[in-house]
N, C-alpha and C positions, 0 to 999 in steps of 0.2 A: 503494500499499499504505500502511495506517495505522501509526502507531507503536505499539509494544508497550505494553500496560497494565503499569505498574510498581507492584508490590505489595510492602509491607513488612508482614510478619506479627508481631505482638506475640508473645513467648515463650509466653503462655498458649494461643495457638492451636496451636503445635507440640506443647505438652504434652497438650492436650485431645485432639488428634487420636491421638497415640500411646497414650494411656490407652484411648481408645475402641476402638483396634486391639486392644490387650491383652485388653479385656473382651469382644472378638468383636462389638462394635457395628459397624453398617455405615451408611455414608451420613450420618453426623451432619454438621452445617455445617461444623465444623472440619475433619473428614476430607476432605470435598469440596473445601474451600478449598485444603488441602495437595495433594490430588489435582490440582487445576488447575495449581498451582505445579510439581508434579513433571512433568506433561506439557508444561507451557509454552504453554498455550492455554486459551482459554475460548470461549463461543458466538460472540464477535464478533472473535476475533483472538488474538494472541500475548500471553503474560504473560512478564514478567522479574521475578524476585525481587530485592528490595533488602534486604541484611542486611550486618552488620558483624562483624568478627572479635570485637569485644567482646560483641555479642549472642550469637554462637556459644559463646564461652568461658562466659558466663553460663548459657546453656541447658545446657551440658555439667555445670556444677556443680549445677544444679537436677536434672537427670536422675540424677546419682550419688546425689542425697539420696533419690530415689524408689526404694525398694528393688527393685520388679520391673523397673525400667529400668536400674538401674546397670551391669549386665554389657554392655548394648548401647549405652551413652551415647556413646562415641567413634565407634562405626559410624554412629549416627543423625545425630550432628552433621557428620561427614564427608560423609554423603549429602546433607544440606541444603546444605552449602557447595558442593556439585557442581551444584546447581539454579540457582546465581547466576552471572550472567555475569561478574560481578566482586565483590569484597568491599571495603566501605569500611573505613577505620581506625576509624571511630565518630565520635562527636560532639565538640562543642567545649566543652561544659559551660556554655553561656551561656543556655540556655532555662530560663525560671522555672517548674519543675515540682517539687513536693515530692520525689518518689521519684527517686533517681538512676538506678534501671534504666528507668523509663519515660522519663526524660530522654534516656538513651542511645538508646532505640528511636526517639523522635521525631526527635532529632538525626540519627540514621542515615537515616530517612526523608527528611529535608530534604536531606542531603548526597548521597543517591542519587536525588533528584528523583522520589520515589515519587508515584504519583497517589492511592494508598490506603494508609492504615494501618489494618489490621484488627485489633481487639482486642475481647476480652470485657470488659475493664475500661475501658469508655468514659470513666467519670467521672474516672479517674486522669490523663487527658490534657487536662483542661479548665484553661484559664487565660484570661487577659484577651484573647489572640489567637485564640481559638476562637469562631467564630460557630455558634451551635446551630441546625441545621436541623430535626432531628426529636429531641426530648429522648430521652436514653439510647441513641440509635441512630445518629445522624449529625450530625457537625459538620465545619466547614472551618477548618483552622488556616491563618491568613494570616500570611505573613512577606514581607519586602520583595522577595524574589527567587523565591518559590514558594509556592503553596497546596496543602495536602494534605487530602483527605477522610479524616476519621477515622470509621470505620464499625464497627458491632457485626456479628459473623459472620453473624447471621440476615439482616440486610439485605444484607450482601455477598454472600451465597450467592445471594439472589434476583437481584441485579444480574448476577452472572457467569453464571448459568444463562440468564437472558434475554438477555444480551449488550447490556444497556441501562445503560451507565455514564454517570451525569450529568456 
């Protein structure tokens, strides 16, 4: 049996999926990715969510600001917490990225040994440790202990649907 695919979803993926649900949209890339996480599997095996308490707390604050989502923010965040086999405490604050929120997401992905970090804000995660594979769509963050594929959701959903993860 192969090991589960460990995914860390940037907060913009969760927000985009929920907003698409509220608008009545179906099968957007973000909705489909969240559905894979919710089901715990994709075309070639199991999926495990990598997320931290810090990410969940930040997501709840963001959802509380989005008027149509405010009343369900806690419910949504608690549901996401239940998708993860474990929650990390968060990052260590040592990765050189300008935005503290993005730093927390990348550090959570590293701490949780994520295979993929999926984000619509690909550019925000670029630094000297990221090797660009496909501009604006795929990069590999190299650290001494673990490498992470940073993927745009359109490319990620193709990989997940095909079960072909490089």
